[in-house]
C-alpha positions as CSV (number, residue, x, y, z in Angstrom):
1,X,-41.4,-52.5,85.1
2,X,-37.9,-51.2,84.2
3,X,-37.3,-49.5,80.9
4,X,-36.2,-51.8,78.1
5,X,-33.7,-51.3,75.3
6,X,-34.0,-53.1,72.0
7,X,-30.7,-53.9,70.4
8,X,-30.7,-55.1,66.7
9,X,-27.8,-57.3,65.6
10,X,-26.9,-59.8,62.9
11,X,-28.6,-62.7,64.6
12,X,-31.9,-60.8,65.2
13,X,-32.5,-58.7,68.2
14,X,-32.0,-58.6,72.0
15,X,-34.1,-56.7,74.5
16,X,-32.5,-55.6,77.7
17,X,-34.2,-54.5,80.9
18,X,-32.6,-51.7,82.9
19,X,-31.5,-52.4,86.4
20,X,-28.7,-54.3,88.2
21,X,-29.4,-57.7,86.8
22,X,-30.1,-56.5,83.3
23,X,-32.5,-59.2,82.4
24,X,-32.2,-60.0,78.7
25,X,-34.1,-62.0,76.1
26,X,-33.5,-62.7,72.4
27,X,-35.3,-63.2,69.1
28,X,-33.1,-65.1,66.7
29,X,-33.8,-65.2,63.0
30,X,-33.0,-68.0,60.6
31,X,-34.4,-67.1,57.2
32,X,-38.1,-66.3,57.7
33,X,-38.3,-68.2,61.1
34,X,-37.8,-66.6,64.5
35,X,-37.1,-68.3,67.9
36,X,-37.7,-66.5,71.1
37,X,-35.1,-67.3,73.8
38,X,-36.0,-66.9,77.5
39,X,-38.4,-64.1,76.6
40,X,-40.2,-61.7,78.8
41,X,-43.1,-59.5,77.7
42,X,-42.3,-56.1,76.2
43,X,-44.7,-54.9,73.6
44,X,-42.2,-52.9,71.6
45,X,-39.6,-55.7,71.6
46,X,-42.2,-58.4,70.6
47,X,-43.4,-56.2,67.8
48,X,-39.9,-55.8,66.6
49,X,-39.3,-59.5,66.9
50,X,-42.4,-60.2,64.8
51,X,-41.1,-57.9,62.0
52,X,-38.0,-60.3,61.7
53,X,-40.2,-63.2,60.6
54,X,-42.6,-65.8,61.7
55,X,-42.2,-67.0,65.4
56,X,-41.8,-70.7,65.4
57,X,-40.9,-71.5,69.0
58,X,-40.0,-70.4,72.5
59,X,-36.9,-71.9,74.1
60,X,-36.3,-71.8,77.9
61,X,-32.6,-72.4,78.7
62,X,-32.7,-72.3,82.5
63,X,-35.0,-74.1,84.8
64,X,-35.9,-71.0,86.8
65,X,-36.2,-68.7,83.7
66,X,-39.9,-69.3,83.3
67,X,-40.4,-65.6,82.6
68,X,-43.3,-65.2,80.1
69,X,-42.3,-68.2,77.9
70,X,-45.4,-70.2,78.3
71,X,-47.7,-67.2,77.8
72,X,-45.9,-66.1,74.7
73,X,-45.8,-69.6,73.3
74,X,-49.6,-69.6,73.6
75,X,-49.9,-66.1,72.2
76,X,-47.9,-67.0,69.1
77,X,-49.4,-70.5,69.0
78,X,-45.9,-72.1,68.9
79,X,-44.2,-74.8,70.9
80,X,-42.4,-74.1,74.2
81,X,-39.1,-76.1,74.5
82,X,-38.2,-76.1,78.2
83,X,-34.6,-77.2,78.8
84,X,-34.6,-79.2,75.5
85,X,-32.1,-81.9,74.5
86,X,-32.7,-80.9,70.9
87,X,-34.8,-78.2,69.1
88,X,-36.3,-79.9,66.1
89,X,-35.9,-78.3,62.7
90,X,-33.7,-75.5,64.0
91,X,-30.1,-74.4,63.4
92,X,-29.2,-75.0,67.1
93,X,-27.2,-77.7,68.9
94,X,-28.2,-77.9,72.6
95,X,-25.3,-77.9,75.0
96,X,-25.7,-79.1,78.6
97,X,-24.1,-76.4,80.9
98,X,-25.2,-77.2,84.5
99,X,-27.2,-80.1,85.8
100,X,-27.3,-80.2,89.6
101,X,-30.2,-80.1,92.1
102,X,-31.6,-76.6,91.9
103,X,-29.8,-75.6,88.7
104,X,-30.4,-77.1,85.3
105,X,-29.2,-75.1,82.4
106,X,-28.6,-75.7,78.7
107,X,-27.1,-73.4,76.0
108,X,-27.5,-73.1,72.3
109,X,-24.7,-73.4,69.8
110,X,-25.4,-72.0,66.3
111,X,-22.7,-73.4,64.2
112,X,-23.4,-71.4,61.0
113,X,-23.3,-68.1,62.9
114,X,-20.5,-69.1,65.3
115,X,-22.9,-68.0,68.1
116,X,-23.4,-69.2,71.6
117,X,-26.5,-68.4,73.7
118,X,-26.1,-68.8,77.5
119,X,-28.8,-68.1,79.9
120,X,-27.1,-67.7,83.3
121,X,-23.7,-69.4,83.7
122,X,-22.0,-66.3,82.2
123,X,-23.2,-62.8,81.7
124,X,-22.2,-59.3,80.8
125,X,-24.2,-57.4,83.4
126,X,-22.0,-55.7,86.1
127,X,-22.7,-58.4,88.8
128,X,-21.2,-61.0,86.4
129,X,-18.6,-59.1,84.5
130,X,-16.9,-57.1,87.3
131,X,-15.2,-54.8,84.8
132,X,-14.5,-57.5,82.2
133,X,-16.4,-58.0,78.9
134,X,-17.9,-61.2,80.5
135,X,-18.0,-63.0,83.8
136,X,-19.2,-66.1,85.5
137,X,-22.3,-66.1,87.6
138,X,-21.4,-65.4,91.3
139,X,-22.8,-68.8,92.4
140,X,-20.7,-70.7,89.9
141,X,-17.3,-69.0,90.4
142,X,-15.8,-71.8,92.5
143,X,-16.7,-74.5,90.0
144,X,-17.4,-72.8,86.6
145,X,-18.7,-75.0,83.8
146,X,-15.5,-74.9,81.9
147,X,-15.9,-78.1,79.9
148,X,-19.3,-77.2,78.7
149,X,-18.6,-73.6,77.7
150,X,-15.0,-73.9,76.3
151,X,-15.8,-76.6,73.8
152,X,-16.9,-73.9,71.3
153,X,-15.1,-70.8,70.1
154,X,-17.9,-68.3,69.5
155,X,-17.6,-65.1,67.5
156,X,-20.9,-63.9,69.1
157,X,-22.2,-64.5,72.6
158,X,-25.8,-63.8,73.8
159,X,-26.5,-64.0,77.5
160,X,-29.5,-63.8,79.8
161,X,-28.2,-60.9,81.7
162,X,-26.5,-58.0,79.9
163,X,-25.9,-56.9,76.4
164,X,-24.6,-59.3,73.7
165,X,-20.9,-59.6,72.7
166,X,-20.9,-59.3,68.9
167,X,-17.2,-60.0,68.1
168,X,-14.4,-62.1,69.4
169,X,-16.6,-63.6,72.1
170,X,-14.2,-66.6,72.4
171,X,-11.5,-64.5,74.0
172,X,-14.0,-62.9,76.4
173,X,-15.3,-66.4,77.4
174,X,-11.8,-67.7,77.8
175,X,-10.9,-64.8,80.1
176,X,-14.1,-65.1,82.1
177,X,-13.5,-68.8,82.8
178,X,-9.9,-68.3,83.6
179,X,-10.6,-65.4,86.1
180,X,-13.6,-67.1,87.7
181,X,-12.0,-67.9,91.0
182,X,-9.4,-65.2,91.0
183,X,-12.1,-62.5,90.7
184,X,-13.8,-63.6,93.9
185,X,-12.2,-60.8,96.0
186,X,-13.3,-58.3,93.4
187,X,-16.8,-59.7,93.6
188,X,-16.9,-59.3,97.4
189,X,-15.6,-55.7,97.1
190,X,-18.1,-54.8,94.4
191,X,-21.2,-56.3,95.9
192,X,-22.2,-53.3,98.1
193,X,-22.1,-50.8,95.2
194,X,-23.7,-53.2,92.8
195,X,-26.7,-53.7,95.1
196,X,-27.0,-50.0,95.6
197,X,-27.0,-49.6,91.9
198,X,-23.8,-47.6,91.9
């Protein structure tokens, strides 16, 4: 397993796995309650998440992001919400991002914190960002989910691949969506070095 970095922030914490895809999970704190978002098992990260408050649920935002969500929901004896339409008794509004055969994804909008949580459609890992703060997933660059993602102007953005954006996330999101198609040549040129880990 790749080394994991734990990043504390105003919303809770994010744990980030080293490597090209930079798999990322989040523990979001609202008062004494904590939600785990697309989590994977890392003992240090889960211990830090438990220190934030009482886990009350696991949320899976992407159909193929099973990760360790079901096992962790059982471990903490909390519900697992897989691609929910709503998350009861939470501060989140669920946003439909992609719904096509083979790809179903929702995001979370946290109005009070001006925060958006996106699993896969955009990311900050190098394969997504291509030198920007944020970029669209390579498979969505021709038809990025502009309507779904541009309806909110987040200050903070948490993603499923790469470190969080903790300020002025709206401008990073606007730039990523605008550059989605135009950056395709950069993606093609970058792929060899990205896959070599360079």
